[in-house]
PAGU-426127 format. One line per 4 residues: their letters; for each residue x, y, z of C-alpha. Coordinates in steps of 0.5 Angstrom, whole numbers. Example, Ala and Ser with C-alpha at 12.3 -4.5 7.8 and 13.67 -1.06 7.14 Angstrom:
<atoms>
AS	25:-9:16 | 27:-2:14 $
</atoms>
This chain:
<atoms>
MKKK	0:0:0 | 3:6:-2 | 4:12:3 | 1:17:-1 $
LLSL	-6:14:0 | -5:16:7 | -6:24:6 | -11:22:1 $
ILAT	-15:18:6 | -15:23:11 | -16:29:7 | -22:25:4 $
AMAV	-24:24:11 | -24:31:13 | -28:33:7 | -33:28:9 $
TMLA	-34:31:16 | -36:38:13 | -41:35:8 | -48:32:9 $
GCGS	-48:25:12 | -50:21:6 | -53:15:9 | -60:14:8 $
KETT	-64:18:12 | -70:13:13 | -75:15:19 | -75:9:24 $
SSSE	-82:8:28 | -84:3:34 | -87:-1:28 | -81:-3:24 $
PAAD	-77:-9:25 | -74:-11:31 | -66:-10:31 | -65:-17:33 $
EVVE	-70:-20:28 | -66:-24:22 | -68:-21:15 | -67:-26:9 $
DDAA	-63:-21:5 | -59:-24:-1 | -56:-18:-3 | -53:-17:4 $
SQPA	-48:-23:3 | -46:-21:-4 | -40:-18:-6 | -41:-11:-7 $
SDDS	-37:-10:-13 | -32:-13:-18 | -26:-12:-14 | -30:-16:-8 $
ASGS	-32:-22:-13 | -24:-22:-15 | -22:-23:-8 | -18:-16:-8 $
VQVG	-22:-13:-2 | -17:-10:3 | -22:-7:8 | -28:-11:10 $
IVLP	-34:-8:15 | -39:-12:18 | -45:-8:21 | -51:-11:26 $
TKDE	-57:-9:22 | -60:-5:16 | -66:-4:20 | -64:2:24 $
PRWL	-62:9:20 | -56:9:24 | -52:3:21 | -54:5:14 $
QDQA	-51:12:15 | -45:8:18 | -45:4:11 | -45:10:7 $
QFES	-39:14:10 | -35:7:10 | -36:6:2 | -36:14:1 $
ILGD	-29:15:5 | -26:8:3 | -28:8:-4 | -26:16:-6 $
AGFT	-19:14:-3 | -18:8:-8 | -19:2:-3 | -23:-4:-4 $
NQVL	-28:-5:1 | -34:-9:2 | -40:-8:8 | -44:-14:10 $
FSQG	-50:-14:15 | -51:-19:20 | -59:-17:21 | -59:-19:29 $
SSAT	-56:-26:28 | -49:-28:31 | -49:-34:26 | -50:-29:20 $
EKTN	-44:-25:23 | -39:-30:23 | -41:-32:16 | -40:-25:14 $
VETL	-33:-25:17 | -31:-32:14 | -34:-29:7 | -29:-23:8 $
VSQG	-23:-27:10 | -24:-31:4 | -24:-25:0 | -17:-23:2 $
IDVL	-18:-17:7 | -12:-15:11 | -17:-11:16 | -23:-13:19 $
IICA	-28:-7:22 | -33:-10:26 | -39:-8:30 | -41:-14:34 $
QDGA	-48:-16:34 | -46:-20:41 | -40:-18:44 | -38:-24:47 $
AAAA	-41:-29:41 | -37:-25:36 | -30:-27:39 | -30:-34:35 $
AVEA	-31:-30:29 | -25:-25:30 | -21:-30:33 | -22:-34:26 $
AKAE	-20:-28:22 | -14:-26:27 | -12:-33:25 | -11:-31:18 $
GVTV	-7:-25:19 | -13:-20:19 | -12:-14:24 | -19:-13:27 $
IAYD	-22:-7:29 | -28:-7:34 | -32:-1:31 | -37:2:36 $
RLIT	-38:-4:41 | -33:-8:44 | -32:-15:43 | -30:-19:49 $
GTDA	-27:-25:52 | -21:-25:47 | -15:-23:45 | -16:-23:38 $
VDYY	-18:-15:38 | -13:-11:36 | -16:-4:36 | -23:-1:38 $
VTFD	-26:6:35 | -32:8:39 | -35:14:42 | -34:16:49 $
SFSV	-40:11:52 | -39:13:59 | -40:20:57 | -46:19:53 $
GAAQ	-50:15:59 | -47:21:64 | -50:26:59 | -57:23:59 $
GQYL	-57:22:67 | -55:29:68 | -60:32:63 | -65:28:67 $
IDNA	-62:32:74 | -62:38:70 | -69:38:67 | -73:34:73 $
PAGS	-79:38:76 | -77:41:83 | -78:37:89 | -77:30:91 $
GIPL	-79:23:91 | -80:24:83 | -81:17:80 | -75:15:76 $
YLYS	-76:10:70 | -69:6:68 | -69:3:61 | -62:0:58 $
GAAT	-60:-3:52 | -58:-10:50 | -55:-15:56 | -51:-18:50 $
DNNA	-48:-11:48 | -42:-8:52 | -44:-1:51 | -50:-2:54 $
FIFF	-46:-3:61 | -42:3:60 | -48:7:58 | -51:5:64 $
EGAW	-45:6:69 | -45:13:66 | -52:14:68 | -51:11:74 $
SVLQ	-45:15:76 | -49:22:76 | -56:19:78 | -54:15:84 $
PKIA	-53:21:89 | -60:24:87 | -63:17:88 | -60:16:95 $
DGTF	-62:23:97 | -69:22:95 | -70:27:89 | -71:21:85 $
VIAN	-75:14:87 | -74:8:82 | -80:6:80 | -79:0:75 $
SSEA	-73:-4:78 | -73:-8:84 | -65:-10:83 | -64:-2:82 $
VGLQ	-67:-1:89 | -63:-6:93 | -57:-3:90 | -59:5:90 $
DKAE	-54:6:96 | -48:4:92 | -44:9:88 | -40:4:84 $
LTRD	-43:-3:82 | -40:-9:80 | -41:-12:73 | -45:-17:76 $
EEAA	-50:-12:80 | -50:-8:73 | -52:-14:70 | -58:-16:75 $
IIGQ	-61:-9:74 | -60:-9:66 | -63:-16:66 | -70:-13:69 $
ITTD	-70:-6:65 | -67:-8:58 | -70:-6:52 | -65:-11:47 $
WDFN	-65:-5:43 | -72:-7:40 | -77:-2:39 | -83:-7:41 $
VAKS	-79:-9:47 | -79:-2:50 | -86:-1:48 | -88:-7:52 $
KAEA	-84:-6:58 | -86:1:59 | -93:-1:58 | -92:-7:63 $
HLTA	-89:-2:68 | -94:3:68 | -99:-2:69 | -96:-5:75 $
VGAD	-95:2:79 | -100:6:83 | -101:14:81 | -96:15:86 $
MKGD	-91:13:81 | -94:17:76 | -95:25:75 | -89:28:73 $
VVVL	-83:23:72 | -76:22:69 | -74:17:64 | -67:14:62 $
GPND	-69:12:55 | -62:8:52 | -63:10:45 | -67:14:40 $
GTAR	-71:8:37 | -73:6:44 | -74:13:47 | -79:14:42 $
SIAD	-83:8:44 | -83:9:51 | -85:16:50 | -91:14:46 $
VFAT	-93:10:52 | -92:15:57 | -95:20:53 | -102:16:53 $
DKDV	-102:15:60 | -107:19:63 | -104:19:70 | -97:22:67 $
SSYV	-97:29:67 | -91:30:64 | -84:26:62 | -77:28:61 $
VTGQ	-74:22:57 | -67:21:54 | -64:18:47 | -58:18:43 $
DAEI	-56:17:36 | -60:23:33 | -64:19:28 | -68:23:24 $
ASVQ	-75:21:27 | -72:23:34 | -70:29:32 | -77:31:30 $
YVID	-79:28:36 | -75:33:40 | -77:39:35 | -84:37:37 $
GKQS	-83:36:44 | -84:29:45 | -77:27:46 | -73:31:51 $
MTVF	-66:30:48 | -62:26:44 | -54:25:44 | -51:26:37 $
KDTR	-45:22:36 | -42:24:29 | -42:17:25 | -38:21:20 $
TLAA	-32:22:25 | -33:15:28 | -32:12:21 | -26:17:19 $
DSVA	-23:15:25 | -24:8:23 | -21:9:16 | -15:13:18 $
MAVS	-13:7:23 | -14:2:17 | -10:6:13 | -4:6:18 $
ILNG	-5:-1:19 | -4:-2:11 | 2:2:11 | 5:-2:17 $
ETPA	4:4:22 | 2:4:29 | -5:7:29 | -6:13:34 $
TDTT	-10:12:40 | -12:16:46 | -14:11:51 | -15:3:53 $
YNNE	-22:-1:54 | -21:-8:58 | -25:-13:54 | -24:-18:60 $
AKDV	-18:-21:56 | -13:-15:55 | -13:-8:55 | -15:-6:48 $
PAKQ	-12:1:45 | -18:5:43 | -19:12:39 | -25:16:42 $
TNIV	-30:21:39 | -33:26:43 | -41:27:43 | -46:33:43 $
VVTK	-52:33:47 | -58:36:42 | -64:39:45 | -69:43:41 $
DNVK	-65:49:43 | -59:47:39 | -62:42:34 | -60:47:28 $
AALI	-53:49:30 | -51:42:32 | -54:38:26 | -56:43:21 $
DSGY	-51:48:21 | -46:42:22 | -48:39:15 | -50:33:18 $
YDAS	-58:34:16 | -61:38:11 | -67:43:14 | -72:40:9 $
EFTG	-72:34:13 | -75:37:19 | -82:41:20 | -82:46:25 $
LE	-75:48:25 | -73:55:28 $
</atoms>
């Protein structure tokens, strides 16, 4: 790989971060297929180009699902940045199946890839797939979700997941109604996703003092109530809580749990409430449920990913905030790392994450809290979205 391509890829990455996100901006609602639903899609397992078919793919990318706009945006960024810089690449989707994920990795390895960028469907289950890739001399970059329990992960590119959770928790504190005894509903991502633990850990770090002093009263997790006086939780303690409040990153699971939780509590756990929503898709489902309960006077609900549908919800006052994670930057960081590897250089990193087998060198990307007040500055003026995609934007 000629080193002159490094300057080209970095220049391209910088240009892309200044342009509108070129991913498909689909609107996702709670009626769409669940993220962990396997969808048969022959195209997802087919070579993306003649280069792929000829076995000359340099960088292989595996993403979790086509059913969430976030991952389609990531796909577009990878294909744009790598393609414009002259690197052959192929993106495959696992569609919520660890078995499909493993097959995708095997397919890419057979295409002769040098670098694998993979966002795991299940952080633990993906270990076998990346170990097989590593055995063939492939360098493995875990993308956005850490793969656990294996030393086959070479690098990790991620958003600051702890800060995401902390920002969500702090938003609830800053925007809660006055007084004490405010009902707090906790929800999390999938127990198979290491990020779900980090998000929750970040949120707990700021919420727990307000729970301990009585400002918030946990409404929907007996495990969390039992641990409410602990500022720092063990992994097993977090797992016990997440086991009760997980949405599995699934719109329908989130809706069902929110309905069940509101049905199970009395009027004293309704009124003005605050809700830790883990991501945008689940936040919209949860918000819809709380909005239709006649005993809920008001709710504050968090999200993340800045999906178009949730940005519209924020504008309309249906969702309180979202955490913007600029996939252009994350994809550019991953590509820059891949280029360094292909050039025989050591990629730039700024921290490490322990994956239960090793401390994985990592590159973190910052996050931005988006509310109705700064939607235009954060998402429109930055070129991530076009104003025409929203109504009521001031």
